C-alpha positions in Angstrom: 4.7 -14.1 -1.9 3.8 -15.4 1.3 6.3 -13.0 2.8 5.4 -9.6 1.4 1.9 -10.5 1.6 2.8 -11.2 5.8 4.7 -8.0 6.1 2.5 -6.0 4.7 -0.8 -7.7 6.1 1.1 -7.0 9.8 1.6 -3.5 9.0 -1.5 -2.1 10.1 -1.4 -3.8 13.0 1.8 -2.2 13.9 0.4 1.1 12.7 -2.5 0.9 15.0 0.3 0.5 18.0 2.5 2.8 16.6 -0.9 5.4 17.1 -0.5 4.9 20.7 2.3 7.2 21.3 2.8 8.7 17.7 0.7 10.5 14.7 0.2 9.5 11.0 3.1 12.5 10.2 5.6 10.5 12.5 4.9 7.1 11.4 4.9 7.7 7.6 8.1 9.4 8.1 9.7 7.3 10.6 8.9 4.2 8.4 10.2 5.4 5.2 13.3 6.8 6.5 14.0 3.8 8.7 13.4 1.9 5.2 15.5 4.2 3.3 18.5 4.0 5.7 18.0 -0.5 5.6 17.7 -0.3 1.8 20.9 2.0 1.5 22.9 -0.4 3.1 22.7 -2.7 0.1 25.9 -1.3 -2.5 24.6 -1.2 -6.3 25.1 0.0 -9.3 23.0 2.4 -11.2 23.5 4.1 -14.2 23.1 7.7 -14.6 19.2 8.9 -14.5 17.7 11.5 -16.4 15.0 14.2 -15.3 12.3 12.0 -16.5 13.4 9.2 -14.8 14.5 11.1 -11.6 10.7 12.3 -12.1 9.1 9.0 -12.5 10.8 7.8 -9.4 10.0 10.4 -7.4 6.4 10.1 -8.3 7.0 6.4 -6.7 8.0 7.9 -3.6 5.2 10.2 -3.1 2.3 7.4 -4.5 3.6 4.6 -3.0 5.1 5.7 -0.1 4.8 9.1 1.4 1.2 9.6 0.6 -0.3 5.8 1.2 1.5 5.5 4.4 0.1 8.9 6.1 -3.5 8.1 4.4 -3.3 4.4 6.2 -2.2 6.0 9.4 -4.4 8.1 9.6 -7.4 6.1 8.6 -6.7 3.6 11.4 -7.2 6.7 14.0 -11.1 6.0 13.0 -11.2 2.3 11.4 -10.0 -1.0 12.7 -6.4 -2.2 11.4 -8.5 -5.1 10.0 -10.7 -2.9 8.0 -7.8 -0.8 6.8 -6.2 -4.0 5.5 -9.2 -5.3 4.1 -9.5 -1.9 1.9 -6.1 -2.1 0.9 -7.0 -5.3 -0.6 -8.8 -3.5 -3.9 -5.3 -1.9 -5.0 -5.3 -4.9 -7.6 -8.8 -3.2 -9.0 -7.4 0.5 -8.7 -3.8 -0.9 -10.4 -5.9 -2.3 -13.3 -8.5 0.7 -13.6 -5.6 3.2 -13.8 -3.6 1.1 -16.4 -6.6 1.2 -18.3 -7.6 4.9 -18.0 -4.0 6.7 -17.8 -1.5 3.7 -19.4 -3.6 2.5 -22.5 -4.1 -0.8 -21.6 -6.7 -2.9 -23.7 -9.1 -4.9 -22.0 -12.4 -7.1 -23.4 -15.5 -6.7 -22.5 -15.8 -9.4 -20.2 -12.8 -7.8 -18.1 -14.9 -4.6 -18.0 -17.5 -6.6 -16.2 -14.7 -7.8 -13.7 -13.7 -4.4 -12.9 -17.3 -3.5 -12.5 -17.9 -6.3 -10.0 -14.9 -5.3 -8.2 -16.1 -1.7 -7.7 -18.9 -3.0 -6.2 -17.4 -5.4 -3.9 -15.2 -2.0 -2.6 -18.2 -0.3 -2.0 -20.3 -3.5 -0.1 -16.4 -3.7 2.1 -16.4 0.1 2.8 -20.2 0.6 3.2 -21.8 -2.4 3.8 -25.5 -2.3 2.2 -26.2 1.2 3.9 -25.6 4.9 2.7 -22.3 6.5 2.4 -22.1 8.7 5.4 -19.3 11.1 4.7 -19.2 12.2 8.2 -18.9 8.8 10.0 -16.6 7.0 7.1 -13.2 9.7 7.0 -11.3 6.9 8.1 -13.0 4.6 5.3 -12.3 7.6 2.1 -8.6 7.9 3.5 -7.7 4.1 2.9 -9.8 4.1 -0.5 -7.6 6.9 -1.7 -4.5 5.6 0.0 -5.5 2.2 -2.3 -5.7 4.4 -5.3 -2.6 6.3 -5.0 -1.0 2.4 -5.0 -2.7 1.7 -8.0 -1.0 4.5 -10.0 2.5 3.9 -8.4 2.2 0.1 -9.3 1.7 1.3 -13.4 4.5 3.4 -13.1 7.0 1.8 -11.2 6.8 -1.7 -13.8 8.9 0.2 -16.7 11.3 1.7 -14.1 12.4 -1.6 -12.7 12.7 -3.1 -15.8 15.3 -0.4 -16.6 16.6 0.3 -13.8 16.5 -3.0 -11.6 14.2 -3.4 -8.5 16.8 -2.8 -5.6 18.2 0.3 -7.3 14.5 1.8 -7.7 13.3 1.1 -4.2 16.4 2.5 -2.7 16.2 6.1 -4.7 12.2 5.4 -4.4 13.1 5.5 0.0 15.0 8.4 -0.6 12.4 11.0 -2.1 9.9 9.5 -0.2 11.6 10.3 3.0 11.9 14.0 1.5 7.8 14.4 1.3 7.5 12.6 4.2 10.0 15.0 5.8 8.3 17.8 4.7 4.9 16.6 5.8 6.6 16.0 9.1 7.9 19.4 9.7 4.9 21.7 8.2 2.4 19.9 10.7 3.6 18.3 13.6 6.7 18.6 16.3 9.4 15.9 16.8 8.8 13.2 18.7 10.6 10.5 18.7 9.5 6.8 19.5 10.5 5.1 22.6 11.0 1.9 23.6 7.9 1.2 25.8 5.4 2.5 23.1 6.4 2.9 19.5 10.1 2.3 18.5 9.6 -1.9 17.9 7.0 -1.0 15.8 8.2 1.8 13.5 11.4 -0.4 13.1 9.3 -3.3 12.1 7.2 -1.3 9.6 10.2 0.5 8.4 12.7 -2.9 8.0 10.1 -5.2 7.1 6.9 -3.5 5.5 9.1 -0.2 4.1 12.5 -2.6 2.8 12.2 -6.4 2.6 8.4 -6.5 1.7 9.1 -3.3 -0.9 12.0 -5.2 -3.0 10.3 -8.9 -2.6 7.4 -7.2 -4.3 9.5 -5.2 -6.6 11.0 -8.5 -8.2 7.8 -10.1 -8.5 6.5 -7.3 -10.5 10.4 -7.4 -12.8 9.4 -11.2 -13.9 5.3 -11.2 -14.4 4.4 -7.2 -14.4 2.3 -5.1 -12.3 -1.4 -6.7 -12.9 -0.8 -10.0 -12.1 2.3 -9.8 -9.8 -0.6 -7.2 -7.8 -2.0 -11.1 -6.7 0.6 -10.5 -3.9 -2.2 -7.9 -2.7 -5.0 -10.6 -2.5 -3.3 -12.3 0.6 -2.4 -9.0 2.5 -6.2 -8.5 3.9 -6.2 -12.3 4.9 -3.2 -11.7 7.3 -4.5 -8.1 8.3 -7.8 -9.9 9.2 -5.5 -12.5 11.4 -3.2 -10.4 13.0 -6.1 -7.6 13.9 -7.8 -10.8 15.8 -5.0 -12.0 17.5 -3.1 -9.3 18.7 -6.6 -6.4 19.0 -9.3 -8.4 18.9 -11.0 -6.8 16.2 -13.6 -9.0 14.1 -14.6 -8.6 10.6 -18.3 -8.9 9.7 -19.8 -11.1 7.4 -20.7 -8.5 5.0 -17.0 -7.1 4.7 -15.7 -10.8 3.9 -18.6 -10.6 1.0 -17.3 -7.6 -0.1 -13.4 -8.6 0.2 -14.3 -11.7 -2.2 -15.8 -9.9 -4.9 -12.9 -8.1 -4.9 -10.5 -10.6 -5.0 -12.8 -12.8 -7.1 -13.1 -9.8 -9.7 -9.5 -9.1 -9.4 -8.1 -12.8 -10.1 -10.6 -13.0 -12.8 -9.4 -9.8 -14.6 -5.5 -10.8 -14.0 -6.0 -14.7 -15.4 -8.2 -12.9 -18.5 -5.3 -10.5 -19.0 -2.3 -13.6 -18.7 
């Protein structure tokens, strides 16, 4: 749990460092492609997949890799890595609400209150006590959309892991994610190879660590305890993003943002605890 949280928490710092040389399309493609190469070095046996299985794993590649990786990198063009990591902490709330709305998850009245508290926390974290200014908060909206995308992916991936195993699902999802990101890459930007002096090291860490090892360990956790309980891991990600952002980029986190993420973590934990 700590390994996964630390690797994902550091990804926001690494994306910020890579943005010095690369754009969000580059970062999304390279981290998925490198992760795909790394994870497919592991030899596993998998049963034949049906068209529906391919479709669902393809959705995981799109919604948990290609789309959010691009959106988070794009968000950090206008917001700090710490804030992006804090907004990522809203993912457990979105996993829960997506499970309720789209995957027939039954919840009690008290759980509905926890979800409402979580959304209040998301608003406070993202915008403080001010009115939303779309022109000024583009990065915040992109990060929120990425977290919503994670919410769908987490619910889709759980039965796939039960059926095929974490490593098999991850390997195939990374293949699909690489294809989707390459299409976006090809249509929107020119080829730019990471250089040793600038972005190569952050990209390698993103690919092997955040897109490879972290996903595998998280998938195994989901396999053991389910997507909602397993999402507790994500509660720790904002803490690591704050630490790394402060140490390496001198980023500061406001008291209002701390209140927001505390409300999110509390509500998500209480929701999950009630579920368990």
